[in-house]
C-alpha positions as CSV (number, residue, x, y, z in Angstrom):
1,M,-25.4,-4.8,22.6
2,R,-28.3,-2.6,21.6
3,Y,-27.2,-2.1,18.0
4,L,-27.4,-5.9,17.5
5,K,-31.1,-6.1,18.3
6,K,-33.7,-7.5,15.9
7,P,-35.4,-5.6,13.0
8,G,-38.4,-3.6,14.1
9,E,-37.2,-3.1,17.7
10,K,-36.7,0.5,18.9
11,V,-33.5,1.1,20.7
12,V,-31.6,4.1,22.0
13,L,-28.5,4.8,20.0
14,L,-25.8,7.4,19.6
15,G,-25.8,9.0,16.2
16,N,-22.5,7.2,15.4
17,E,-23.9,3.9,16.5
18,A,-26.9,4.5,14.2
19,I,-24.6,5.1,11.3
20,A,-22.8,1.8,12.0
21,R,-26.1,0.0,12.2
22,G,-27.2,1.6,8.9
23,A,-24.1,0.3,7.2
24,V,-24.8,-3.2,8.4
25,E,-28.4,-3.0,7.3
26,A,-27.1,-1.9,3.9
27,G,-24.9,-5.1,3.7
28,I,-21.4,-3.7,3.8
29,G,-18.6,-6.1,3.0
30,V,-15.7,-3.9,4.0
31,A,-15.3,-1.2,6.7
32,S,-12.1,0.8,7.4
33,A,-11.2,3.8,9.5
34,Y,-8.6,5.7,11.3
35,P,-10.0,6.7,14.7
36,G,-10.8,10.3,15.2
37,T,-13.3,12.0,17.5
38,P,-16.1,12.9,16.9
39,S,-16.3,9.9,14.4
40,S,-14.7,7.3,16.7
41,E,-17.8,5.4,17.7
42,V,-18.6,4.5,14.1
43,P,-15.6,2.2,13.7
44,M,-15.7,1.1,17.3
45,T,-19.3,-0.1,16.9
46,L,-18.5,-1.7,13.5
47,S,-15.6,-3.6,15.1
48,K,-18.0,-5.1,17.6
49,M,-20.5,-6.2,14.9
50,V,-18.0,-8.1,12.7
51,E,-18.6,-11.5,14.3
52,E,-22.4,-11.2,14.0
53,Y,-22.5,-10.0,10.5
54,N,-19.4,-11.4,8.8
55,F,-17.9,-8.4,7.1
56,Y,-14.2,-7.3,7.0
57,F,-13.1,-4.4,9.3
58,E,-9.8,-2.7,9.9
59,Y,-8.2,0.2,11.6
60,S,-5.9,1.5,8.8
61,S,-2.6,3.2,9.4
62,N,-4.1,6.6,8.4
63,E,-7.2,8.0,6.7
64,K,-5.7,7.9,3.2
65,V,-5.1,4.2,3.4
66,A,-8.5,3.7,5.0
67,F,-10.2,5.5,2.1
68,E,-8.2,3.6,-0.5
69,T,-9.0,0.3,1.1
70,A,-12.7,1.1,1.0
71,A,-12.4,2.4,-2.6
72,G,-10.6,-0.8,-3.8
73,A,-13.4,-2.9,-2.4
74,A,-16.1,-0.7,-4.0
75,W,-14.3,-0.9,-7.3
76,S,-14.6,-4.6,-7.0
77,G,-18.3,-4.5,-6.5
78,V,-18.4,-4.8,-2.6
79,R,-20.2,-2.2,-0.5
80,S,-17.7,-0.4,1.7
81,I,-17.7,2.3,4.4
82,V,-14.9,4.5,5.7
83,A,-15.1,6.7,8.7
84,M,-12.9,9.7,9.8
85,K,-13.0,13.1,11.4
86,H,-12.9,16.3,9.3
87,F,-9.1,16.6,9.6
88,G,-8.9,13.0,8.4
89,L,-10.4,14.0,5.1
90,N,-7.4,16.3,4.6
91,V,-5.2,13.3,4.9
92,A,-7.3,11.3,2.4
93,A,-7.8,14.2,0.0
94,D,-5.1,13.1,-2.4
95,S,-7.2,10.1,-3.4
96,V,-10.7,11.3,-2.9
97,S,-11.1,13.5,-6.0
98,P,-9.6,10.9,-8.4
99,V,-11.9,8.2,-7.1
100,A,-14.9,10.5,-7.5
101,Y,-13.9,10.8,-11.2
102,T,-13.4,7.1,-11.8
103,G,-16.5,6.2,-9.8
104,V,-17.3,3.0,-8.0
105,K,-19.2,-0.3,-8.7
106,G,-20.2,-1.2,-5.2
107,G,-21.7,1.4,-3.0
108,M,-19.2,3.5,-1.0
109,V,-20.0,5.8,1.8
110,V,-17.4,8.2,3.4
111,V,-18.4,9.2,6.9
112,V,-16.9,12.5,7.9
113,A,-17.6,14.1,11.3
114,D,-17.1,17.8,11.6
115,D,-16.4,19.4,15.0
116,P,-18.0,22.9,15.5
117,Q,-16.8,24.3,18.8
118,G,-13.7,22.2,18.6
119,W,-14.7,19.9,21.5
120,S,-12.2,17.2,20.3
121,S,-10.3,18.8,17.4
122,A,-9.1,22.2,18.6
123,Q,-6.8,23.1,15.7
124,S,-9.7,24.5,13.6
125,E,-13.4,24.4,12.9
126,Q,-13.1,23.0,9.4
127,D,-16.3,22.9,7.3
128,T,-16.3,19.7,5.1
129,R,-19.1,21.0,2.9
130,Y,-16.5,22.9,0.9
131,Y,-14.7,19.6,0.2
132,A,-17.8,18.1,-1.3
133,R,-18.1,20.9,-3.8
134,M,-14.4,20.8,-4.6
135,F,-14.3,17.0,-5.0
136,R,-17.6,16.9,-6.9
137,I,-18.9,14.3,-4.4
138,P,-22.5,14.2,-3.3
139,M,-23.1,14.9,0.4
140,I,-26.1,14.1,2.7
141,E,-26.5,15.3,6.2
142,P,-28.6,13.6,8.9
143,S,-30.0,15.7,11.8
144,N,-30.7,12.9,14.4
145,P,-29.9,9.3,15.1
146,Q,-32.9,7.8,13.2
147,E,-31.9,9.8,10.1
148,A,-28.3,8.8,10.6
149,L,-29.3,5.2,10.1
150,E,-31.7,5.9,7.2
151,F,-29.4,8.3,5.4
152,T,-26.5,5.8,5.6
153,K,-28.6,3.1,3.9
154,K,-29.8,5.7,1.3
155,A,-26.3,6.8,0.6
156,F,-25.3,3.2,-0.3
157,E,-28.3,2.9,-2.7
158,L,-27.5,6.2,-4.4
159,S,-23.8,5.5,-4.6
160,E,-24.5,2.3,-6.5
161,E,-27.2,3.9,-8.7
162,F,-25.0,6.7,-9.8
163,E,-21.6,4.8,-9.4
164,I,-20.1,7.5,-7.2
165,P,-18.9,7.7,-3.6
166,F,-21.2,9.6,-1.2
167,I,-20.1,11.6,1.8
168,L,-22.3,11.3,4.9
169,R,-21.5,14.5,6.9
170,S,-22.1,14.5,10.6
171,T,-21.2,17.0,13.3
172,T,-20.4,16.4,17.0
173,K,-23.9,16.9,18.2
174,V,-25.3,14.5,15.6
175,S,-22.6,11.9,16.2
176,H,-23.0,12.1,20.0
177,S,-26.7,12.8,20.3
178,I,-28.8,10.0,21.8
179,G,-32.2,9.1,20.4
180,S,-34.7,6.3,19.9
181,V,-34.0,4.5,16.6
182,R,-36.2,1.8,14.9
183,L,-34.0,-0.9,13.5
184,G,-34.5,-2.3,10.0
185,E,-33.7,-5.6,8.3
186,T,-30.0,-6.4,7.9
187,K,-28.7,-7.4,4.5
188,E,-26.5,-10.4,3.9
189,P,-23.1,-8.8,3.1
190,K,-21.3,-9.4,-0.1
191,T,-17.7,-9.8,0.9
192,R,-16.1,-11.1,-2.4
193,G,-15.9,-9.2,-5.6
194,E,-13.7,-8.8,-8.7
195,F,-11.9,-5.9,-10.1
196,K,-12.4,-5.6,-13.8
197,K,-10.0,-3.6,-16.0
198,D,-11.8,-0.8,-17.7
199,P,-9.7,1.9,-19.4
200,D,-12.8,3.9,-20.2
201,K,-13.4,4.2,-16.5
202,F,-10.0,4.2,-14.9
203,N,-7.9,6.1,-17.5
204,N,-7.9,9.5,-15.8
205,I,-5.0,11.0,-17.8
206,R,-5.8,13.7,-20.3
207,P,-7.5,13.9,-22.7
208,H,-9.8,11.3,-21.2
209,L,-9.7,13.1,-17.8
210,Q,-12.0,15.8,-19.2
211,E,-14.5,13.1,-20.3
212,L,-14.5,11.8,-16.8
213,H,-15.1,15.4,-15.5
214,R,-18.1,15.7,-17.8
215,R,-19.5,12.4,-16.6
216,I,-19.2,13.3,-13.0
217,D,-21.1,16.6,-13.7
218,K,-23.8,14.7,-15.4
219,K,-24.1,12.3,-12.4
220,L,-24.5,15.3,-10.1
221,E,-27.2,16.8,-12.3
222,K,-29.1,13.5,-12.3
223,I,-28.8,13.1,-8.5
224,K,-30.1,16.7,-8.0
225,E,-33.0,16.2,-10.4
226,K,-34.1,12.8,-9.0
227,Y,-33.4,13.3,-5.3
228,G,-33.4,17.0,-4.7
229,L,-37.1,16.9,-3.7
230,V,-36.8,13.6,-1.9
231,L,-33.9,14.0,0.5
232,N,-34.8,17.6,1.1
233,K,-38.1,18.1,3.0
234,Y,-40.8,20.8,3.3
235,F,-42.6,21.3,6.6
236,E,-45.8,23.2,6.1
237,G,-46.3,26.4,8.2
238,K,-48.0,29.8,8.3
239,G,-46.8,33.1,7.0
240,K,-44.4,34.6,4.5
241,I,-41.3,34.1,6.7
242,G,-39.5,30.8,6.2
243,V,-36.6,29.0,7.9
244,I,-34.1,26.9,6.0
245,T,-32.1,24.4,8.0
246,S,-29.5,21.7,7.6
247,G,-28.1,19.0,9.9
248,V,-28.5,19.4,13.6
249,S,-29.6,23.0,13.2
250,H,-33.0,21.6,12.1
251,E,-33.5,20.1,15.6
252,Y,-32.6,23.4,17.3
253,A,-35.0,25.3,15.0
254,V,-37.9,23.0,15.8
255,E,-37.3,23.3,19.5
256,A,-36.8,27.1,19.5
257,L,-39.8,27.8,17.3
258,Q,-42.0,25.8,19.7
259,K,-40.7,27.9,22.6
260,L,-41.3,31.0,20.6
261,V,-44.8,29.8,19.7
262,K,-44.2,30.2,16.0
263,S,-45.0,27.7,13.2
264,P,-43.4,29.0,10.0
265,P,-42.7,26.9,6.9
266,I,-39.4,25.1,7.2
267,A,-37.2,23.7,4.4
268,K,-34.8,21.0,5.7
269,I,-31.8,20.4,3.5
270,G,-30.8,16.7,3.6
271,L,-28.9,16.6,0.3
272,S,-26.5,19.5,0.8
273,Y,-24.6,18.8,-2.4
274,P,-25.6,19.0,-5.1
275,L,-28.1,21.5,-3.7
276,S,-31.4,21.4,-5.6
277,E,-32.2,24.8,-7.1
278,K,-35.7,23.5,-7.8
279,F,-36.3,22.8,-4.1
280,I,-35.0,26.2,-3.0
281,K,-37.0,28.0,-5.7
282,K,-40.2,26.3,-4.7
283,F,-39.6,27.3,-1.0
284,I,-38.6,30.9,-1.5
285,E,-40.7,32.1,-4.4
286,D,-43.6,33.4,-2.2
287,K,-41.5,34.4,0.9
288,E,-40.7,37.9,2.1
289,K,-37.9,36.8,4.4
290,V,-36.0,33.6,5.1
291,L,-33.6,32.7,7.9
292,V,-30.9,30.2,7.0
293,L,-29.7,28.1,10.0
294,E,-26.4,26.3,9.4
295,E,-23.4,26.0,11.6
296,L,-20.0,27.3,10.6
297,Q,-19.8,28.9,7.1
298,P,-22.7,30.4,5.0
299,V,-22.6,27.7,2.4
300,I,-26.3,27.2,1.9
301,E,-27.0,30.9,2.6
302,Q,-24.9,32.0,-0.3
303,E,-26.7,29.5,-2.6
304,V,-30.1,30.8,-1.5
305,E,-29.0,34.4,-2.2
306,R,-27.8,33.3,-5.6
307,I,-31.0,31.5,-6.5
308,A,-33.2,34.4,-5.1
309,K,-31.7,36.9,-7.5
310,D,-33.7,35.2,-10.3
311,V,-36.8,33.8,-8.6
312,N,-37.5,36.4,-5.8
313,P,-35.1,39.4,-6.0
314,D,-36.9,41.2,-3.2
315,L,-36.4,38.4,-0.7
316,T,-34.5,39.3,2.4
317,V,-32.1,36.5,3.3
318,H,-30.8,36.4,6.9
319,G,-28.1,34.1,8.2
320,K,-24.7,35.1,9.3
321,D,-25.7,38.7,9.7
322,L,-27.6,37.5,12.8
323,L,-25.6,34.4,13.7
324,P,-22.0,33.5,14.3
325,K,-19.7,31.7,11.9
326,E,-17.9,30.0,14.7
327,G,-18.9,27.4,17.2
328,E,-22.0,25.2,17.7
329,Y,-25.5,26.5,17.7
330,N,-28.0,26.0,20.5
331,I,-31.3,27.5,21.6
332,K,-29.6,30.5,23.2
333,T,-27.6,31.1,20.0
334,I,-30.4,31.0,17.5
335,M,-33.2,32.5,19.6
336,P,-32.1,36.2,19.1
337,A,-32.0,35.6,15.3
338,L,-35.5,34.1,15.4
339,E,-36.7,37.0,17.6
340,E,-35.3,39.5,15.1
341,V,-36.8,37.8,12.0
342,F,-40.3,37.2,13.5
343,N,-40.3,40.4,15.6
344,K,-41.4,38.5,18.7
345,K,-39.6,38.4,22.0
346,F,-38.9,35.1,23.8
347,F,-40.0,35.1,27.5
348,I,-36.4,34.8,28.6
349,D,-34.1,37.8,28.0
350,F,-30.8,36.1,27.5
351,E,-28.8,39.3,27.9
352,E,-30.5,40.0,31.2
353,H,-30.0,36.4,32.3
354,D,-26.3,36.7,31.5
355,K,-26.1,39.9,33.6
356,K,-27.7,38.2,36.5
357,T,-25.6,35.1,36.3
358,K,-22.3,36.9,35.6
359,G,-19.7,36.2,38.2
360,I,-21.6,33.2,39.6
361,D,-18.6,31.0,39.0
362,E,-16.1,33.5,40.3
363,G,-13.7,31.9,42.8
364,F,-13.9,28.6,41.0
365,P,-10.6,27.7,39.2
366,P,-11.1,26.9,35.5
367,R,-10.9,23.1,34.9
368,K,-8.5,22.3,32.1
369,P,-7.9,18.9,30.6
370,V,-5.1,17.0,32.5
371,F,-3.2,13.8,32.0
372,C,-4.7,10.9,33.8
373,P,-3.2,9.8,37.1
374,G,-0.2,7.5,36.2
375,C,0.0,8.7,32.6
376,P,3.4,7.8,31.1
377,H,3.4,11.0,29.1
378,R,3.5,13.1,32.3
379,S,6.6,11.4,33.3
380,T,8.3,11.8,29.9
381,F,7.4,15.5,29.7
382,Y,8.8,16.0,33.3
383,A,12.1,14.4,32.4
384,L,12.4,16.3,29.2
385,K,11.9,19.6,31.0
386,Q,14.4,18.7,33.6
387,V,17.0,18.2,30.9
388,Y,16.0,20.7,28.1
389,G,14.4,23.4,30.3
390,K,11.5,25.6,29.5
391,D,13.3,27.6,26.8
392,A,13.7,24.8,24.3
393,I,11.2,24.6,21.4
394,Y,8.8,21.7,21.8
395,A,7.3,20.7,18.5
396,G,3.9,19.3,19.4
397,D,1.7,16.8,17.7
398,I,-1.7,15.1,17.9
399,G,-2.5,12.7,20.7
400,C,-3.0,12.6,24.5
401,Y,0.3,14.4,24.8
402,V,-1.4,17.6,23.4
403,L,-2.2,18.1,27.1
404,G,1.4,19.1,27.5
405,I,0.3,22.5,26.2
406,F,-1.1,23.3,29.6
407,E,0.7,24.4,32.8
408,P,2.8,23.4,34.5
409,Y,4.4,21.8,31.5
410,E,3.7,24.2,28.6
411,M,5.7,22.0,26.3
412,Q,3.6,21.9,23.2
413,D,4.6,25.2,21.5
414,F,2.4,24.5,18.4
415,I,0.0,21.7,17.4
416,I,-0.9,21.7,13.7
417,S,-1.7,18.2,12.3
418,M,-0.7,14.6,12.7
419,G,3.0,14.2,11.9
420,A,3.5,17.9,11.3
421,S,5.9,18.3,14.3
422,L,8.7,16.7,12.3
423,G,8.4,18.9,9.2
424,L,7.8,22.1,11.2
425,A,10.8,21.4,13.4
426,H,12.9,20.7,10.4
427,G,12.1,24.1,9.0
428,I,12.8,25.9,12.3
429,K,16.1,24.0,12.6
430,K,17.2,25.1,9.2
431,V,17.0,28.8,10.1
432,S,17.6,28.7,13.8
433,D,20.2,27.4,16.4
434,Q,17.5,26.9,19.0
435,D,17.2,23.6,20.9
436,I,14.2,21.7,19.5
437,V,12.5,18.6,20.8
438,V,9.9,16.8,18.6
439,T,7.2,14.9,20.5
440,V,5.1,12.4,18.6
441,G,2.8,9.5,19.7
442,D,3.0,5.8,18.7
443,S,-0.2,5.8,16.6
444,T,0.8,9.1,15.0
445,F,4.2,7.7,14.2
446,F,2.6,5.1,12.0
447,H,0.0,7.5,10.7
448,A,2.2,10.4,9.4
449,A,5.6,10.7,11.1
450,M,7.5,8.2,9.0
451,P,7.8,10.5,6.0
452,G,9.1,13.3,8.2
453,L,11.7,10.9,9.7
454,A,12.8,9.8,6.2
455,N,13.1,13.5,5.2
456,Y,15.4,14.1,8.1
457,G,17.6,11.2,7.0
458,F,17.6,12.6,3.5
459,N,18.0,16.3,4.2
460,D,19.2,17.0,7.7
461,G,22.3,15.9,9.5
462,N,21.5,18.3,12.3
463,A,18.1,17.0,13.3
464,P,16.4,17.7,16.6
465,L,15.8,15.0,19.2
466,I,12.6,13.1,18.3
467,V,10.7,11.6,21.2
468,V,8.1,9.0,20.5
469,F,5.5,8.7,23.3
470,D,4.7,5.0,23.0
471,N,1.8,4.0,25.3
472,S,0.9,1.0,23.2
473,V,-2.5,2.1,22.0
474,T,-4.4,4.9,20.2
475,A,-5.5,6.3,23.6
476,M,-7.0,9.7,22.8
477,T,-9.8,8.4,20.7
478,G,-10.8,5.4,22.8
479,H,-8.0,2.8,22.9
480,Q,-8.1,1.5,19.4
481,P,-5.2,-0.7,18.1
482,H,-2.6,0.4,15.6
483,P,0.2,-1.3,13.6
484,G,2.4,-1.4,16.7
485,T,-0.1,-3.1,19.1
486,G,0.0,-6.6,17.7
487,I,-3.8,-6.9,17.4
488,T,-6.1,-5.9,14.6
489,G,-9.4,-4.1,14.6
490,M,-11.1,-7.4,14.4
491,G,-9.3,-8.7,17.5
492,K,-6.9,-11.0,15.7
493,K,-3.3,-11.3,16.9
494,T,-0.7,-10.1,14.4
495,K,3.0,-9.4,14.4
496,P,3.5,-5.9,15.8
497,L,5.7,-3.3,14.0
498,K,8.3,-2.0,16.3
499,I,8.8,1.7,16.2
500,E,12.5,1.4,17.1
501,E,13.1,-0.9,14.2
502,V,11.3,1.3,11.8
503,A,13.2,4.3,13.0
504,K,16.5,2.5,12.6
505,S,15.7,1.4,9.1
506,L,15.1,5.1,8.3
507,G,18.6,6.0,9.4
508,A,18.0,7.1,13.0
509,E,20.1,6.2,16.1
510,V,17.5,4.9,18.5
511,E,17.3,4.5,22.3
512,V,14.4,2.8,24.1
513,V,13.5,3.8,27.6
514,N,10.9,3.0,30.3
515,S,8.5,6.0,30.7
516,F,8.1,5.2,34.4
517,N,11.8,5.2,35.2
518,Q,12.9,8.9,35.8
519,K,16.6,8.1,36.3
520,Q,16.8,6.1,33.1
521,L,14.7,8.7,31.2
522,K,17.0,11.6,32.2
523,E,20.2,9.7,31.5
524,K,19.0,8.7,28.0
525,I,17.7,12.2,27.2
526,K,21.1,13.8,28.3
527,K,23.0,11.3,26.2
528,M,21.0,11.9,23.1
529,K,20.9,15.7,23.6
530,N,24.7,15.8,23.4
531,K,24.8,13.8,20.1
532,D,24.4,15.0,16.5
533,G,22.5,13.5,13.7
534,L,19.1,11.9,13.4
535,R,18.2,10.3,16.8
536,V,15.0,8.9,18.2
537,L,14.1,8.2,21.8
538,V,11.2,5.8,22.2
539,S,9.6,6.3,25.7
540,K,7.6,3.1,26.3
541,G,5.0,3.0,29.0
542,K,1.5,1.5,28.7
543,C,-1.5,3.7,29.0
544,R,-2.3,3.5,32.7
545,L,-6.0,3.1,32.0
546,V,-5.3,0.0,30.0
547,T,-3.1,-1.4,32.8
548,K,-5.8,-0.6,35.3
549,R,-8.4,-2.6,33.4
550,K,-6.0,-5.5,32.9
551,M,-5.1,-5.7,36.6
552,R,-8.8,-5.5,37.6
553,K,-9.6,-8.3,35.2
554,E,-6.8,-10.4,36.7
555,S,-7.8,-9.4,40.3
556,T,-4.3,-8.0,40.8
557,P,-4.2,-5.1,43.3
558,I,-2.7,-1.8,42.2
559,Q,0.2,-0.6,44.4
560,K,-0.8,2.7,45.9
561,F,1.5,5.4,47.3
562,E,1.3,7.7,50.3
563,I,3.1,10.8,51.7
564,N,5.0,10.5,54.9
565,Q,4.0,13.8,56.6
566,D,7.1,13.8,58.8
567,K,9.3,13.9,55.8
568,C,7.2,16.1,53.6
569,K,8.6,19.7,53.3
570,K,5.6,21.0,51.3
571,C,7.9,22.0,48.5
572,G,5.2,21.5,45.9
573,V,7.2,19.5,43.4
574,C,4.6,16.8,43.2
575,T,1.7,19.2,42.8
576,D,3.1,22.2,41.1
577,E,5.8,20.8,38.8
578,F,4.8,17.1,38.3
579,A,1.0,17.9,38.7
580,C,-0.4,14.4,39.3
581,P,-4.2,14.9,40.0
582,A,-4.0,12.2,42.6
583,I,-1.9,14.5,44.8
584,K,-3.7,17.4,46.5
585,E,-3.0,20.2,48.9
586,V,-5.4,19.6,51.8
587,R,-6.5,21.8,54.7
588,E,-8.3,19.8,57.4
589,K,-9.6,23.0,59.0
590,K,-9.8,26.6,57.8
591,G,-6.7,28.6,58.6
592,E,-4.6,25.5,59.2
593,E,-1.3,24.9,57.4
594,P,-1.9,22.7,54.3
595,S,-0.6,19.2,54.0
596,Y,-0.1,17.1,50.9
597,K,-1.9,13.8,50.5
598,I,-2.4,11.2,47.8
599,N,-6.0,10.1,47.1
600,P,-5.9,6.3,47.0
601,E,-9.1,6.2,45.0
602,I,-7.3,8.1,42.2
603,C,-3.7,6.9,42.4
604,L,-2.9,4.3,39.8
605,G,0.5,3.3,41.2
606,C,2.9,4.5,38.5
607,S,5.6,5.2,41.2
608,V,7.0,8.3,39.5
609,C,5.9,10.7,42.3
610,M,8.1,8.7,44.6
611,Q,11.1,9.0,42.2
612,I,10.8,12.8,41.8
613,C,10.2,13.7,45.5
614,P,13.4,15.6,46.6
615,H,12.8,14.6,50.2
616,D,12.0,10.9,49.9
617,A,8.6,11.6,51.5
618,I,6.5,9.5,49.1
619,Q,6.5,5.8,49.8
620,P,4.5,2.6,48.8
621,K,1.3,2.2,50.7
622,E,0.7,-1.2,52.3
623,V,-1.6,-3.3,50.1
624,E,-4.9,-4.1,51.8
625,E,-5.9,-7.7,51.7
């Protein structure tokens, strides 16, 4: 594994892998996480480094628990790292601010990956930089994989120096960018510590709370004074027009300016909170114009405007007047802003280019995300729709089953946050007589659904049907374990928590069904639909990708299926209603009547297509020796 190479070697790493390597070079003793893309590779990489470097690693049940685990270790003098996506910080938020007030003894780094453009987190384009300001926690932002490694190590040093957690903010393009990284020396981890009682530090009840508040503000001032000119960098250039960048926007700016043949002075913000007024003043005092390049909200731009009022009131500050607040930046996005600011045209006219290429993809159907061939969730959704119909309200949640939002299912009527399906359905049920089905995954069940289930038991005798899609893994983020899988993040076997037993203990009537058995699924759904009270259907079917890997490892052939063309009536149930991507409408020659065929290279042998075919046209294919 390239991230295990020796110090001094140059290797190619993802930004997330570089963060993990930086943590190991810093000598972490504890690492925790709840998997969430675009941060997922940080814990995945750390989990593979445990054996070599002897620290403790866990996938926690949710981000709040993961944060608290890391904080407890840091309180005891052990360096710790916790990783999550931006929405995960929402879950951890209850504990983040108080821990910032109490401070830490061992270094603690909170890795948070934002997702401009919503590549993997489509509910919103949340900007974590506001959290840093609200929580009073310092934040540093790398722009490339080498910096990801170096900034992670630096964050640990500063965290211990000032006894405060540090947020390392990444974005999708930093986390998933690939670059050459020079590895450093790894530090022997300290894995044992001691928590020492200290009322002066941990008493965060007023009136001492205000003293802790004053202390945290003093820490921030010291960090800004000592490191504001160290973690932020000036790049010399020509002219009275400057560019201010942060995070991955710096990489875009350097590339775009090279193409534009301009070399203005650039200020790169690495310590985005607390932001050094001294650094900004020094950069803008002799400028006529500056362009602030930052994805999402105008956080730094507003700070620059504020500082400019005193030091250079005639300065023209450009930013979101020329650039969007939504989505990721790229060369095409920022070039028009640079053209405007520098009054120089790029040799490519993007508007003209767009006109010429408009319609080039006409006739190509849009490719939307789909369930994998053999996915147990497809089968569960299909059976639910057969029983409840399209008019029922389907309360969606976060996991692979978000794909149920697309046709032909259209059975995720809203998707808000992990576990929210239960609370939202509860509110709808209280004011409506509509049929409601709650859909929640196995990892999400342990993450955030149990409180909603308890609330139903406490407050609602007329609860909707709750369906747990149990595919035995945290599939959407890369097949990580969870409390129900029976294996820890370090690969150790443990007693799995059974969803059905937890649900029963919370007062629910529970049925367990095989996701790949359509007859059984429909019978159980009908039975539970006609009952009152809190009821949970656990639809169990292993992720087919996990099954495929297991069968390959054991050299066990996968049973494929085929369509008997003599029996096939071309009704389209398998393609239009069940929508397995392994089944396609095929025309051998132009103008010929189509036939339906199963691609054996894609089929993963779940057998559900055979069960739902109304004409018994789908049958097992003979296994080739």
